[in-house]
C-alpha positions in Angstrom: 77.8 19.9 138.6 80.5 22.1 137.1 82.0 21.0 133.7 85.2 18.8 134.0 88.5 19.0 132.1 88.7 16.8 128.9 91.6 14.4 128.6 92.9 12.9 125.3 94.5 9.6 126.4 94.6 7.9 129.8 92.0 9.2 132.3 92.7 11.5 135.2 90.7 11.9 138.4 87.8 14.3 138.1 88.2 14.5 134.3 86.5 13.2 131.2 88.6 11.1 128.8 88.5 10.0 125.2 91.0 8.2 123.0 89.4 9.2 119.7 91.1 12.3 118.2 88.1 13.5 116.2 85.8 13.1 119.2 88.3 15.0 121.3 88.4 17.9 118.8 84.6 18.1 118.8 84.3 18.1 122.6 87.2 20.4 123.2 85.2 23.5 122.4 82.9 22.9 125.4 85.5 21.7 127.9 86.9 24.2 130.5 90.4 22.8 130.1 92.3 20.2 128.1 95.0 17.5 128.8 96.5 15.9 125.7 98.8 12.9 125.8 100.7 13.4 122.5 102.4 10.1 122.2 101.5 8.8 118.8 99.6 11.9 117.9 102.3 14.6 118.4 102.2 15.9 114.8 98.4 16.0 114.6 98.3 17.9 117.9 101.0 20.3 116.8 99.2 20.9 113.5 96.0 21.5 115.3 97.5 24.1 117.6 99.5 25.7 114.7 96.2 26.2 112.8 95.3 28.9 115.3 92.0 27.2 116.4 90.9 28.7 119.7 91.0 26.3 122.6 90.6 26.2 126.4 93.7 26.1 128.7 95.8 23.2 127.5 98.5 21.0 129.1 100.6 18.7 126.9 101.8 15.4 128.4 105.1 14.8 126.6 107.2 11.7 126.9 110.2 13.6 125.5 109.8 17.3 126.3 113.0 18.2 124.4 111.7 16.9 121.2 109.2 19.7 120.6 110.2 22.7 122.7 107.7 25.0 121.0 104.5 23.9 122.9 104.6 27.1 125.0 104.8 29.2 121.8 101.7 27.3 120.5 99.8 28.2 123.6 100.2 25.1 125.8 101.9 24.3 129.0 103.6 20.8 129.3 104.4 18.1 131.8 106.3 14.9 131.4 104.7 11.5 131.0 105.8 10.6 134.5 103.9 13.5 136.1 101.6 12.8 138.9 97.9 13.8 138.8 98.6 16.7 141.1 101.3 17.8 138.7 98.8 17.9 135.9 96.4 19.8 138.2 99.0 22.4 138.9 99.9 22.6 135.2 96.2 23.0 134.3 95.8 25.8 136.9 98.9 27.4 135.5 97.6 27.1 131.9 94.2 28.5 133.0 95.9 31.3 134.7 98.0 31.9 131.5 94.8 32.0 129.5 93.1 34.4 131.9 96.3 36.5 131.9 96.2 36.6 128.1 92.6 37.7 128.1 93.2 40.3 130.7 96.2 41.7 129.0 94.5 42.0 125.6 93.7 45.7 126.2 97.2 46.2 127.5 98.5 44.7 124.3 96.4 47.1 122.3 97.9 50.1 124.2 101.5 49.0 123.8 101.3 47.6 120.3 102.4 51.0 118.9 104.5 52.2 121.8 107.9 53.6 120.9 109.3 52.2 124.1 110.2 48.5 124.6 107.6 46.8 126.8 108.1 43.3 128.0 106.7 40.8 130.5 109.1 38.3 132.0 108.1 35.3 134.1 109.8 34.2 137.3 112.3 32.1 135.4 113.5 35.1 133.4 111.7 34.1 130.2 109.9 36.4 127.9 106.1 36.1 128.1 105.5 39.2 126.0 107.7 41.5 124.0 106.2 44.6 122.3 106.4 45.0 118.4 108.7 48.0 118.9 111.5 45.5 119.3 111.6 45.3 115.5 112.4 49.0 115.1 114.6 49.4 118.2 116.6 46.2 118.0 115.9 44.6 114.7 114.6 41.3 116.2 111.3 39.4 115.9 109.4 39.8 119.2 107.4 36.6 118.6 110.6 34.7 118.2 111.7 35.8 121.7 108.7 34.3 123.6 109.9 31.6 126.0 113.6 32.6 125.7 115.8 33.9 128.5 115.5 37.7 128.5 119.0 38.2 130.0 120.7 36.6 127.0 120.1 39.8 125.0 121.8 42.1 127.6 125.4 43.0 127.1 127.7 40.6 129.1 129.1 43.4 131.2 125.6 44.5 132.3 124.0 41.0 132.5 124.9 40.1 136.1 123.8 43.5 137.6 120.5 43.2 135.6 119.9 39.6 136.9 120.7 40.7 140.5 118.3 43.6 140.3 115.6 41.2 138.8 116.1 38.6 141.6 115.9 41.3 144.3 112.6 42.6 143.0 110.7 39.7 141.5 109.6 38.2 144.8 108.2 41.5 146.3 104.9 42.6 144.8 105.1 46.2 143.6 108.8 46.7 144.1 110.5 48.8 141.3 114.0 48.8 140.0 115.6 51.3 137.6 118.8 50.8 135.7 120.7 51.7 132.6 122.0 48.8 130.5 123.2 47.9 127.0 121.2 45.6 124.8 122.5 43.5 122.0 120.6 44.4 118.8 119.9 41.9 116.0 122.8 43.2 113.9 125.2 42.8 116.9 125.4 46.5 117.8 124.7 47.8 121.3 121.9 50.1 122.2 121.7 51.9 125.5 118.4 51.6 127.4 116.9 53.1 130.6 114.6 50.5 132.0 112.0 50.5 134.8 111.0 47.1 136.1 108.0 46.4 138.4 107.3 43.2 140.2 103.6 42.0 139.7 101.7 38.9 140.5 99.8 37.2 137.7 96.3 35.6 137.8 98.0 32.3 138.4 99.7 33.6 141.5 103.1 33.4 139.9 105.5 36.4 139.9 106.2 38.4 136.8 108.2 41.5 135.9 106.7 44.3 133.8 109.6 46.1 132.2 109.4 49.3 130.2 112.7 50.3 128.6 113.5 53.4 126.5 116.3 53.6 124.0 118.4 56.5 125.2 121.3 55.9 122.8 120.6 58.9 120.6 119.6 61.1 123.6 122.9 60.4 125.3 124.8 61.1 122.2 122.9 64.3 121.7 123.6 65.4 125.3 127.2 64.7 124.8 127.2 66.7 121.5 125.3 69.6 123.2 127.9 69.7 126.0 130.7 69.7 123.5 129.1 72.5 121.4 128.2 74.7 124.3 131.2 77.0 123.7 130.2 77.3 120.0 126.6 78.4 120.9 128.0 80.8 123.5 130.1 82.4 120.7 127.0 82.6 118.5 125.1 84.2 121.3 127.8 86.8 121.8 127.5 87.7 118.1 123.8 88.6 118.4 122.9 92.3 118.4 120.1 91.8 120.9 120.1 92.0 124.7 119.3 88.5 125.9 118.8 87.8 129.6 117.6 84.8 131.7 115.4 86.1 134.5 113.5 84.4 137.3 109.8 85.2 137.3 110.3 87.4 140.4 112.6 89.6 138.3 116.0 88.4 139.6 118.6 88.4 136.7 120.4 85.1 136.4 122.3 85.7 133.1 122.8 88.6 130.9 124.2 89.0 127.3 124.7 92.7 126.4 126.1 93.6 122.9 128.5 96.6 122.8 125.8 98.9 121.5 123.8 98.5 124.7 126.7 98.3 127.1 126.2 101.8 128.7 122.4 101.3 128.9 122.6 97.8 130.4 125.8 97.1 132.4 125.6 93.3 132.6 127.9 93.0 135.6 125.8 95.4 137.6 122.5 93.7 136.9 123.2 90.0 137.4 121.8 88.9 140.8 119.6 92.1 141.0 115.9 92.4 140.7 115.4 94.0 137.2 112.3 96.1 138.0 114.2 97.7 140.8 117.1 98.7 138.6 115.2 100.2 135.6 112.8 103.2 135.3 109.5 102.6 137.2 107.2 102.7 134.1 109.4 100.3 132.2 109.6 98.0 135.3 105.8 97.9 135.5 105.6 96.8 131.8 108.1 94.0 132.5 106.2 92.8 135.6 102.9 92.8 133.6 104.5 90.9 130.7 105.9 88.2 133.0 102.5 87.8 134.6 101.0 87.2 131.2 103.6 84.7 130.0 102.2 81.2 129.8 103.7 78.1 128.1 100.5 77.6 126.1 100.1 81.2 125.0 103.7 82.0 124.0 105.8 85.2 124.1 104.6 88.6 125.3 105.9 91.7 123.5 105.9 95.3 124.6 107.7 98.5 123.5 108.9 101.6 125.3 110.9 104.7 124.6 114.2 105.8 126.2 116.0 109.2 125.9 119.7 108.9 125.5 122.4 111.4 124.7 121.9 110.6 121.0 118.2 111.3 121.2 115.0 109.3 121.7 115.3 105.6 121.0 112.6 102.8 121.0 113.0 99.3 122.4 111.0 96.2 121.9 111.1 93.5 124.6 109.9 90.0 124.0 109.3 87.9 127.1 109.5 84.1 126.4 108.7 81.3 129.0 111.8 79.3 130.0 110.8 76.5 132.3 108.4 76.8 135.2 110.3 79.5 137.1 112.2 81.5 134.5 111.7 83.7 131.4 114.0 84.8 128.6 114.0 88.5 127.8 115.0 89.4 124.2 115.5 93.2 123.8 116.2 94.9 120.5 116.4 98.4 119.1 113.3 99.2 116.9 113.9 102.9 116.5 114.0 102.8 112.7 110.8 100.7 112.6 108.9 102.9 115.1 110.0 106.1 113.3 108.8 104.7 110.0 105.5 103.8 111.7 105.1 107.2 113.2 105.9 108.8 109.8 103.3 106.6 108.2 100.7 107.5 110.8 101.4 111.2 110.3 101.1 110.8 106.5 97.9 108.9 106.9 96.5 111.6 109.2 97.5 114.3 106.7 95.9 112.2 103.8 92.6 111.8 105.8 92.6 115.6 106.6 93.2 116.4 102.9 90.4 114.0 101.9 88.1 115.7 104.4 89.0 119.1 103.0 88.4 117.9 99.4 85.0 116.5 100.4 84.1 119.8 102.1 85.3 121.6 99.0 83.2 119.3 96.8 80.2 119.8 99.0 80.7 123.6 98.9 81.0 123.4 95.1 77.8 121.4 94.9 76.0 124.1 97.0 77.5 126.9 94.8 76.5 125.0 91.7 73.0 124.5 92.9 72.7 128.1 93.9 73.9 129.2 90.5 71.5 126.8 88.8 68.6 128.2 90.8 69.7 131.7 89.9 70.0 130.9 86.2 66.7 129.1 86.3 64.9 132.2 87.8 66.7 134.5 85.3 65.7 132.3 82.3 62.2 131.7 83.5 61.5 135.3 84.6 63.5 137.4 82.2 63.4 135.4 79.0 59.9 134.2 79.7 58.5 137.7 80.2 60.3 139.0 77.2 59.0 136.2 75.0 55.5 136.8 76.3 55.8 140.5 75.4 57.0 139.6 71.9 54.0 137.3 71.5 51.6 140.1 72.5 53.4 142.4 70.0 53.0 139.8 67.2 49.3 139.6 68.2 49.0 143.4 67.8 50.4 143.2 64.3 48.0 140.4 63.5 45.1 142.5 64.4 46.4 145.4 62.3 47.0 143.2 59.3 43.9 141.1 59.5 43.2 141.6 55.8 46.6 140.4 54.6 46.7 136.6 54.2 50.4 136.5 53.7 51.1 138.6 56.8 48.7 136.4 58.8 50.5 133.3 57.7 53.9 134.7 58.6 52.6 136.0 62.0 51.1 132.6 62.8 54.5 131.0 62.2 56.1 133.5 64.4 53.6 132.9 67.2 54.2 129.1 67.0 58.0 129.7 67.1 57.5 132.0 70.1 55.3 129.4 71.9 57.9 126.7 71.2 60.7 128.9 72.5 58.7 129.7 75.7 58.3 125.9 76.3 62.0 125.3 75.8 62.8 128.2 78.1 60.6 126.6 80.8 62.2 123.2 80.3 65.7 124.7 80.5 64.7 126.5 83.7 63.2 123.3 85.1 66.4 121.3 84.3 68.5 123.9 85.9 66.5 123.9 89.1 63.0 122.4 89.2 60.8 124.8 91.1 58.6 121.9 92.2 61.5 120.7 94.3 61.6 123.9 96.3 57.9 124.4 96.4 56.5 120.9 97.0 59.4 118.7 98.2 61.4 115.7 97.1 58.5 113.2 96.4 56.5 115.5 94.2 59.7 116.6 92.3 60.6 112.9 91.8 57.1 112.2 90.4 57.4 115.2 88.1 60.8 114.2 86.8 59.7 110.5 86.4 56.8 111.6 84.2 59.1 113.6 82.0 61.6 110.7 81.9 58.8 108.2 80.9 57.6 110.5 78.2 61.2 110.9 76.8 62.2 107.2 77.0 59.0 105.3 76.8 59.9 103.3 79.9 57.3 102.5 82.7 58.3 104.5 85.8 56.6 103.9 89.1 57.2 106.1 92.1 56.4 104.8 95.6 56.3 107.4 98.5 56.0 107.0 102.2 56.5 109.5 105.0 56.6 113.2 104.8 59.4 114.0 102.4 58.4 117.7 102.1 60.0 118.3 105.4 63.4 117.0 104.3 66.1 119.7 104.5 66.7 121.4 101.1 70.3 120.4 100.7 69.5 116.7 101.4 66.5 116.8 99.1 68.6 118.4 96.4 71.3 115.7 96.7 68.7 112.9 96.7 67.0 114.4 93.6 70.2 114.7 91.7 71.1 111.1 92.5 67.7 110.0 91.2 68.4 112.0 88.0 71.8 110.4 87.5 70.5 106.9 88.2 67.7 107.3 85.6 70.2 108.6 83.1 72.3 105.5 83.7 69.2 103.3 83.2 68.4 105.1 79.9 72.1 104.7 78.7 73.0 101.2 79.9 70.2 99.1 81.4 68.1 98.2 78.3 65.2 98.1 80.8 61.4 98.2 80.4 60.4 99.3 83.9 61.9 101.4 86.7 60.7 101.6 90.2 61.6 104.6 92.5 61.0 104.4 96.3 61.1 107.6 98.4 60.8 106.8 102.1 61.1 109.5 104.7 61.4 108.6 108.4 61.9 110.8 111.4 65.7 110.2 111.5 66.5 109.1 107.9 65.7 109.4 104.2 65.9 106.3 102.0 65.7 106.5 98.2 66.1 103.5 95.8 66.0 103.4 92.0 65.7 99.8 90.6 65.3 98.6 87.0 64.6 95.3 85.4 67.4 95.6 82.8 70.5 93.7 81.9 72.0 94.1 85.4 75.7 94.5 86.3 78.6 92.0 86.4 81.1 91.9 89.3 83.8 93.9 87.4 81.3 96.7 86.7 80.4 96.8 90.4 84.1 97.1 91.3 84.8 99.8 88.8 81.7 101.9 89.0 83.2 105.1 87.5 81.6 104.6 84.1 78.2 104.5 85.7 78.5 107.8 87.5 78.9 106.0 90.8 81.7 108.3 92.0 79.6 111.5 91.5 76.5 110.0 93.2 78.6 108.7 96.1 80.3 112.0 96.6 76.9 113.7 96.6 75.7 111.3 99.3 78.8 111.6 101.4 78.7 115.4 101.3 75.4 115.2 103.2 76.6 112.4 105.6 74.8 109.7 103.6 75.9 106.4 102.1 75.2 104.9 98.6 75.3 101.4 97.3 75.0 100.0 93.8 73.8 96.4 93.4 73.2 94.2 90.4 73.2 90.8 89.0 73.7 89.9 85.3 70.2 89.5 83.7 68.3 90.5 86.9 68.5 94.3 86.9 70.3 96.8 89.0 69.5 99.1 91.9 71.0 102.3 93.4 70.2 102.9 97.1 71.0 105.9 99.1 70.4 106.8 102.7 70.7 110.1 104.5 70.6 110.8 108.2 68.0 113.5 109.1 68.0 115.9 112.0 65.4 115.0 114.6 62.7 117.7 115.0 62.9 119.8 118.1 60.9 118.4 121.0 57.8 120.3 121.9 
C-alpha cells in the first residue's frame, strides 16, 4: 500500500491525521505530502517553514488567506478553510508538481545563476516563480522579493498592455514563442530597455508557464546611436590615413575603396569599385591577392604579402595586409614599405659582405697557419741538421785536443767542461727543433706525437698525463694532424697556467670519417663568465685552428670539477677499392 499524505488537523479521505504538533513534525519527514490546518498554530508553522527545514509538498489550510500572504514564498500552496477535499487534492497535486518542478529546475538554476541576461519563469497568472540573480545588477532589485508578485507591474506603463497581450496569446500554446522590446522600471525608478524572448512551456503539474529570457540593450542601443552619429567623423579619420584601404568580397569584387592622394594614379578608386580586383591588376600580384584571401580565416588572423612595382619614379615596394571582415568580405590595407625594404636589402648586402670578409679572413688565417708550420718545419730542419752537425764537429775537435793534451790536467779539466757545454747545447738544439716542429708528428702520426709531448709535459710540470688512443691516427692528413697537435699543446699550456690540476687525460680517437681529440683535467674548473669570455684561455686561437680545417671546438667546465677541451675534425673517406 503506497504511503498516504499526512494531515495536521481534521482528517481527510485517504490521508493520515494527527493533532499533535510534535508528532506531526516527526512523521512529516516520511510522508509523501503534508496538509496543515494552521488555525491556532499559524506562528509555529510559519517559524517551522522559515527555519528552512526540508519538507514534502505542503498545502496550508488558512482561514484568513490574506493574513499571511507569504506561504508561497515559504514553499507552500494554500487553500481556504472552506475548501472541499477535492480542492485539497488539487492543491496537493499542484504542490507536488511545484516540488518536482523545483527539483527538476535545480540544474537550470545552476546554469542561470551567473547569467548576465535576465531569466524568469512566470506562471499562468502572471506571477514570478523564478527570477535570476542578475536582476540585482541589471535592475537593482531583490529577485527573491519578486517571487509571487505580478511580473507586469515592473514593465513601463506604455509597454505593459502590449506585453500582457503577447503573454496571453502565447501562454496557452505549448512551445509558442514571442519576441518584443520593452522598457522595465528599475529599482531606482529609471527605465532600462530590454529585448525579451518568451516561450510557453507546460510544467510537471500540467500548468502553463512562460520562460522569459531578456537582455538589457540600453547601452547597445545608445552605442548604435552614437556610432551612427559619429560615422562622418570616422569617415574623415579614414580619409586622413596614408594607406589604401578597401573592402572586398572574397571573390575579389571591390565594394569600397579609400585611396590617399599619393596612390591616386596607381589605384583609381572610381575605376575599381564594382570590379574584380585580380582582373584589374598585374597577374602576378593578382595571384598573390587570391592566395592571401584563400588563407584568411577568422581564427588565424591577417595574411600579409609584399610585392614590387615599377613607376616613373623608380621601383617601389608595397605591403598588403588582408584581414577577415565578416563571412563574405575581407579588408585590404595597402601601404608603401619602400624605405623599409631598401633598408632590409642594404642590411642583407652588408651581411653578405661581412660573411664574405669573414670567410676571406679565415682562409687567410688558415694560409698563415700553413705558412707558419712550413716555416717552423724549415727552421726545425735547419737547427737540427746544420747546428747539430756543427756542434757535433766541434765536439770531435775538442776530443782531438783532449787526446793531444792528455798529460795536462788543467787542459783536460777545461776540455771536459767544454764537452759538457757542447752536449748541453746539442740537447737544447734538439729541443728547440722539436718544439718548432716535432719530427715524430711527421714520421709516426698524431697519437705517437701526442704521447711524446705528454711525456715531456709530465716531466716539466710533474702532472700525471694519460693518453688514450683508438683507431689509426697515423693516416690522418697532415694539416689536420698538425691542427689537432697544436690544440693539444695549447690546452696543456692552459692546464699548466690556470687549472691547478693533478691529472690530465688525453683521448685521441680516429674514425673513418672523423677525428676526435679531448683534453680533460681535474683542476679548479671554469665559471660561466670564463666560458663566455674564453679569450684569456686561448680559446679563440684553438677555435680558429679547428675552423680552418672544417672542425669544431668546445670548452666545457664546472667550478671545482675540472675542464675539458674537445675538438672534432671531419676526415675524407678513403677511396673505394
